[in-house]
C-alpha positions as CSV (number, residue, x, y, z in Angstrom):
1,M,133.8,81.0,-42.3
2,K,137.4,79.8,-43.0
3,T,138.7,76.6,-41.5
4,I,142.2,76.2,-39.9
5,W,143.6,72.7,-39.7
6,F,146.2,71.8,-37.1
7,D,148.3,68.6,-37.7
8,I,150.2,67.5,-34.7
9,T,152.9,64.9,-35.2
10,N,155.0,64.8,-32.0
11,T,154.5,65.3,-28.2
12,P,156.4,68.6,-27.9
13,H,154.0,70.1,-30.5
14,V,150.9,69.7,-28.4
15,H,151.1,72.5,-25.9
16,F,152.7,74.8,-28.6
17,Q,149.9,74.4,-31.1
18,L,147.2,74.5,-28.5
19,A,148.6,77.9,-27.3
20,I,148.2,79.2,-30.9
21,Y,144.7,77.6,-31.2
22,K,143.5,79.2,-28.0
23,D,144.5,82.6,-29.4
24,L,142.9,82.0,-32.8
25,I,139.7,80.7,-31.3
26,K,138.9,84.3,-30.5
27,K,138.7,85.0,-34.2
28,N,135.9,84.0,-36.6
29,Y,137.4,80.6,-37.7
30,K,136.4,76.9,-37.7
31,F,139.0,74.4,-36.5
32,N,140.0,70.8,-37.3
33,F,142.7,68.7,-35.7
34,T,144.7,65.6,-36.7
35,A,147.5,63.8,-34.9
36,R,150.0,61.1,-35.4
37,E,150.0,58.2,-32.9
38,F,153.5,58.6,-31.4
39,S,154.8,58.6,-27.9
40,E,152.4,60.6,-25.7
41,T,151.0,62.9,-28.4
42,T,147.5,61.6,-28.6
43,K,147.2,61.1,-24.8
44,L,148.2,64.8,-24.2
45,L,145.7,65.9,-26.9
46,E,142.9,63.9,-25.2
47,N,143.7,65.6,-21.9
48,N,144.1,69.1,-23.2
49,L,142.0,69.6,-26.3
50,D,138.4,70.7,-26.0
51,R,137.2,69.1,-29.2
52,P,137.6,65.7,-31.0
53,F,140.5,65.0,-33.3
54,K,141.4,62.4,-35.9
55,I,144.4,60.1,-35.5
56,I,146.2,59.6,-38.8
57,G,149.4,57.6,-39.0
58,E,152.0,56.3,-36.5
59,H,155.7,56.2,-35.9
60,H,157.5,53.7,-38.1
61,G,160.7,53.1,-36.1
62,K,164.2,54.3,-36.4
63,D,165.2,52.5,-39.6
64,Y,165.7,55.0,-42.4
65,I,163.9,53.0,-45.1
66,S,161.0,52.5,-42.7
67,K,160.8,56.2,-41.9
68,I,160.7,57.1,-45.6
69,L,158.0,54.5,-46.2
70,G,156.1,55.8,-43.1
71,L,156.3,59.4,-44.4
72,G,154.8,58.3,-47.7
73,V,152.1,56.2,-46.1
74,R,151.1,59.0,-43.8
75,F,151.0,61.5,-46.6
76,L,148.7,59.4,-48.6
77,S,146.5,58.8,-45.6
78,I,146.5,62.5,-44.8
79,Y,145.7,63.5,-48.4
80,K,142.8,61.1,-48.5
81,N,141.4,61.6,-45.0
82,A,142.4,65.2,-44.0
83,P,139.4,67.2,-42.7
84,E,138.0,70.3,-44.4
85,F,140.4,73.2,-44.3
86,D,141.5,76.5,-45.9
87,I,144.9,76.7,-44.2
88,S,147.1,74.2,-42.3
89,I,149.3,75.0,-39.4
90,S,151.9,72.4,-38.3
91,N,155.4,72.0,-36.9
92,G,156.8,71.1,-40.3
93,S,154.4,68.2,-41.1
94,E,155.2,67.1,-44.6
95,G,151.8,65.4,-44.8
96,A,149.9,68.6,-44.0
97,I,152.1,70.9,-46.2
98,W,152.2,68.6,-49.2
99,S,148.4,68.0,-49.0
100,S,147.8,71.8,-48.7
101,W,149.9,72.4,-51.8
102,L,148.2,69.7,-53.9
103,K,144.8,70.9,-52.8
104,S,145.6,74.5,-53.6
105,K,145.3,75.5,-49.9
106,K,147.6,77.5,-47.8
107,S,150.1,76.2,-45.2
108,I,152.1,77.7,-42.3
109,A,155.0,75.8,-40.6
110,F,156.7,76.5,-37.3
111,G,160.2,75.1,-36.5
112,D,163.2,75.5,-34.3
113,N,165.3,72.5,-35.4
114,D,167.9,73.8,-37.8
115,Q,169.1,70.2,-38.4
116,A,165.7,68.9,-39.4
117,R,164.8,68.1,-43.1
118,Q,163.2,71.5,-44.0
119,W,164.1,70.7,-47.6
120,T,161.3,68.1,-47.7
121,Y,158.6,70.8,-47.4
122,S,160.3,74.2,-47.9
123,R,159.3,74.7,-51.6
124,F,155.7,73.8,-50.8
125,V,155.0,75.8,-47.7
126,D,153.5,79.3,-47.8
127,F,155.1,80.7,-44.6
128,C,157.5,79.7,-41.9
129,F,158.3,80.9,-38.3
130,F,161.7,80.2,-36.7
131,P,163.6,81.6,-33.6
132,D,166.2,84.3,-34.6
133,A,168.9,82.3,-32.7
134,I,169.1,80.3,-36.0
135,D,171.2,81.7,-38.8
136,K,168.8,82.9,-41.5
137,H,171.2,81.8,-44.2
138,K,171.1,78.2,-43.0
139,L,167.3,78.1,-43.4
140,I,167.6,79.7,-46.8
141,K,170.1,76.9,-47.8
142,Q,167.4,74.4,-46.8
143,G,165.0,75.9,-49.3
144,I,163.0,78.4,-47.2
145,K,162.6,81.7,-49.1
146,T,163.3,85.0,-47.4
147,N,159.9,86.4,-48.2
148,K,158.3,83.3,-46.6
149,L,160.3,83.5,-43.4
150,Y,159.8,85.3,-40.1
151,Q,162.3,85.0,-37.2
152,Y,161.2,86.0,-33.7
153,N,163.2,87.0,-30.7
154,G,162.8,84.0,-28.3
155,Y,162.1,80.3,-28.3
156,K,159.1,78.3,-29.3
157,E,158.6,77.2,-25.7
158,D,157.9,80.9,-24.8
159,I,154.7,80.7,-26.8
160,Y,152.9,78.5,-24.3
161,I,154.9,79.3,-21.2
162,A,153.7,82.9,-21.5
163,D,150.3,81.8,-20.1
164,Y,151.5,79.1,-17.7
165,L,150.1,79.1,-14.2
166,P,151.7,76.6,-11.8
167,N,149.4,73.9,-10.4
168,S,149.8,74.2,-6.7
169,N,148.4,70.6,-6.3
170,F,150.9,69.0,-8.5
171,L,153.2,67.8,-5.6
172,S,150.2,66.2,-3.9
173,D,150.3,63.4,-6.5
174,L,154.0,62.7,-5.8
175,P,155.5,60.6,-3.0
176,F,158.0,63.4,-2.3
177,A,158.1,67.2,-2.1
178,N,161.6,67.7,-3.5
179,Y,162.9,65.9,-6.6
180,V,165.0,66.0,-9.8
181,L,163.2,65.2,-13.0
182,V,164.8,62.7,-15.4
183,R,163.7,62.1,-19.0
184,P,165.7,59.7,-21.2
185,E,166.8,60.3,-24.7
186,N,164.6,59.5,-27.6
187,I,166.8,56.8,-29.1
188,Q,164.2,56.3,-31.9
189,A,164.3,59.9,-33.1
190,N,165.3,61.0,-36.6
191,Y,168.3,63.0,-35.2
192,I,170.0,59.8,-33.7
193,K,171.9,58.9,-36.9
194,N,174.2,56.5,-35.2
195,G,172.5,53.2,-34.3
196,N,175.2,52.5,-31.7
197,V,174.2,55.4,-29.5
198,K,173.2,54.1,-26.0
199,S,171.2,55.9,-23.4
200,I,173.1,57.2,-20.4
201,A,169.8,57.2,-18.3
202,P,170.5,53.8,-16.7
203,E,173.9,54.9,-15.2
204,L,172.6,58.4,-14.4
205,L,169.6,56.9,-12.5
206,K,171.9,54.6,-10.5
207,I,174.2,57.5,-9.5
208,L,171.4,59.8,-8.5
209,S,169.6,57.0,-6.6
210,K,172.8,56.1,-4.7
211,K,173.3,59.8,-3.8
212,G,169.8,59.9,-2.3
213,Y,168.1,62.1,-4.8
214,N,164.3,61.7,-5.2
215,I,163.7,61.1,-8.9
216,L,160.6,61.8,-10.9
217,Y,161.3,59.6,-13.9
218,L,159.4,60.1,-17.1
219,P,160.2,57.2,-19.5
220,R,159.2,57.4,-23.2
221,Y,158.8,53.7,-24.0
222,D,158.4,50.4,-22.2
223,F,162.1,49.6,-22.6
224,D,162.9,52.9,-20.8
225,R,161.1,51.7,-17.7
226,E,163.6,48.9,-17.4
227,Y,166.3,51.4,-16.5
228,A,164.7,52.1,-13.1
229,K,164.2,48.5,-12.0
230,G,165.6,47.8,-8.6
231,L,166.5,51.4,-7.8
232,S,165.1,53.3,-4.8
233,N,163.7,56.9,-4.6
234,I,162.3,56.7,-8.1
235,Y,158.7,57.4,-9.0
236,I,157.1,56.7,-12.4
237,P,153.6,58.3,-12.8
238,D,151.0,55.9,-14.1
239,K,149.6,58.5,-16.5
240,P,151.0,61.5,-18.4
241,V,151.8,64.5,-16.3
242,N,151.8,68.1,-17.2
243,G,155.4,68.7,-18.4
244,L,155.5,72.4,-17.3
245,D,154.3,71.5,-13.8
246,A,156.9,68.7,-13.6
247,C,159.6,71.1,-14.6
248,Y,158.5,74.1,-12.5
249,H,158.4,72.1,-9.2
250,A,161.7,70.3,-9.8
251,D,165.0,71.2,-8.2
252,A,166.6,70.4,-11.5
253,V,165.6,68.9,-14.9
254,L,167.9,66.3,-16.4
255,T,166.8,65.3,-19.9
256,G,167.8,63.9,-23.2
257,A,164.9,65.8,-24.7
258,G,165.6,69.3,-26.0
259,T,162.1,70.6,-25.4
260,F,162.1,69.7,-21.7
261,A,165.5,71.3,-21.2
262,R,164.3,74.5,-22.9
263,E,161.1,74.5,-20.9
264,A,163.0,74.3,-17.7
265,A,165.5,76.9,-18.8
266,C,162.7,79.4,-19.7
267,L,161.1,78.8,-16.3
268,G,164.4,79.5,-14.6
269,V,164.8,75.9,-13.4
270,P,168.3,74.4,-13.5
271,A,168.4,72.5,-16.8
272,V,170.8,69.7,-17.7
273,S,170.8,68.4,-21.3
274,F,172.2,65.0,-22.3
275,Y,170.9,65.3,-25.8
276,A,172.1,62.3,-27.9
277,G,172.2,63.9,-31.4
278,K,175.6,64.4,-33.1
279,E,175.3,68.2,-32.8
280,L,173.3,70.4,-30.5
281,L,170.5,72.5,-32.0
282,T,171.3,76.2,-32.4
283,V,168.5,77.1,-29.9
284,D,170.1,74.8,-27.3
285,Q,173.6,76.2,-28.0
286,S,172.1,79.7,-27.5
287,M,170.7,78.7,-24.0
288,I,174.1,77.1,-23.0
289,K,175.9,80.4,-23.9
290,K,173.4,82.3,-21.8
291,G,174.1,79.9,-18.8
292,W,170.5,78.7,-18.8
293,T,171.4,75.1,-19.7
294,F,174.3,72.8,-18.8
295,F,175.3,70.1,-21.3
296,S,177.0,66.8,-20.7
297,R,176.7,63.1,-21.6
298,D,178.9,62.1,-18.7
299,P,176.7,60.9,-15.8
300,Q,179.4,61.5,-13.2
301,E,180.0,65.1,-14.5
302,I,176.2,65.7,-14.3
303,A,176.1,64.5,-10.7
304,K,178.9,66.8,-9.8
305,Y,177.2,69.7,-11.4
306,L,173.9,69.4,-9.6
307,P,174.8,70.6,-6.1
308,K,176.4,73.7,-7.7
309,T,173.4,74.9,-9.7
310,M,170.7,77.4,-8.6
311,R,167.2,78.3,-9.8
312,R,167.1,81.5,-11.8
313,E,164.2,84.0,-11.5
314,S,162.0,83.2,-14.5
315,S,160.7,86.0,-16.7
316,I,157.1,85.2,-17.7
317,H,157.1,88.8,-18.9
318,R,159.8,88.0,-21.5
319,S,157.8,85.0,-22.7
320,K,154.6,87.0,-23.0
321,N,156.5,89.5,-25.2
322,V,157.7,86.7,-27.4
323,K,154.2,85.2,-27.7
324,N,152.6,88.6,-28.5
325,E,155.2,89.2,-31.2
326,V,154.6,85.8,-32.9
327,L,150.8,85.9,-32.7
328,E,150.6,89.4,-34.1
329,K,152.7,88.3,-37.1
330,L,150.7,85.0,-37.4
331,N,147.4,86.8,-37.5
332,E,148.7,89.1,-40.2
333,V,150.1,86.2,-42.2
334,I,146.8,84.1,-41.9
335,E,144.7,87.0,-43.1
336,R,147.0,87.7,-46.0
337,L,147.2,84.1,-47.1
338,L,143.5,83.5,-46.9
339,N,142.9,86.5,-49.1
340,Q,145.4,85.3,-51.7
341,K,144.7,82.9,-54.6
342,K,147.0,80.0,-55.3
């Protein structure tokens, strides 16, 4: 029996990879999981994974040298401590892909960030999946070979939204029935190249609170919590919440996180992005062109936009088609790779 190893390195990857796992579990495979200690990644896994997993590595801060050092440290730890596997699946985890290559195993990577460092793993990976909103030639320039690339018609968020069922009890845990969701930027992220970038969340929260909006606030770090101090109508959950439920029940989602904005947009919920990277990802630009997402880093402009926006009818059927397309190709690729010799 062949073993598939999932390596999860960031919070947005949890639901995505678990959706893939839940489909593959129907096949005759064994499974192992590892995760990096970062943000809410391990907490989400604990709440949603039906088997134990191993924590390997942690986030090493925003400093470039520290990140490079952290990448090397995690790779060595992964290489020495990775569980048994025949093929690895990750969202571009260098540790998993490099280890797979060195151990003469197979690897599959998923991605949707055309600004990420695909070049660090592209020559070592066996197959990659990306949304077709991204120009194929850009990915090829980053080192991904055409015969190792499949581009699907949709977004990575569609893969797990396809089977989403709203929790009717979600609102019972909140102090209000109507709210806007606010998620601050990830100032520590790799894509924040400029150390002088400041969060707009403090000013945005003040404006929304003053205007009387109920706010479900989901801070990333302890210092994010300080932004809400002294403000009314703000609720911070004492434990991680289901992100899809938080988006689905919101009147609008205002976020510096690309994944949250895309989840809301796919669900038909008004989505406002105040992403802090120098350039929007191609998948986000695609949603803005469709009118699914509004982008601004001006808190006043965002506040003026909110009363004008309306919920769209979501199309779970569209998401299901995307998921079916990806999983059909994934199963074909896994079978082919496992029957190949390095």
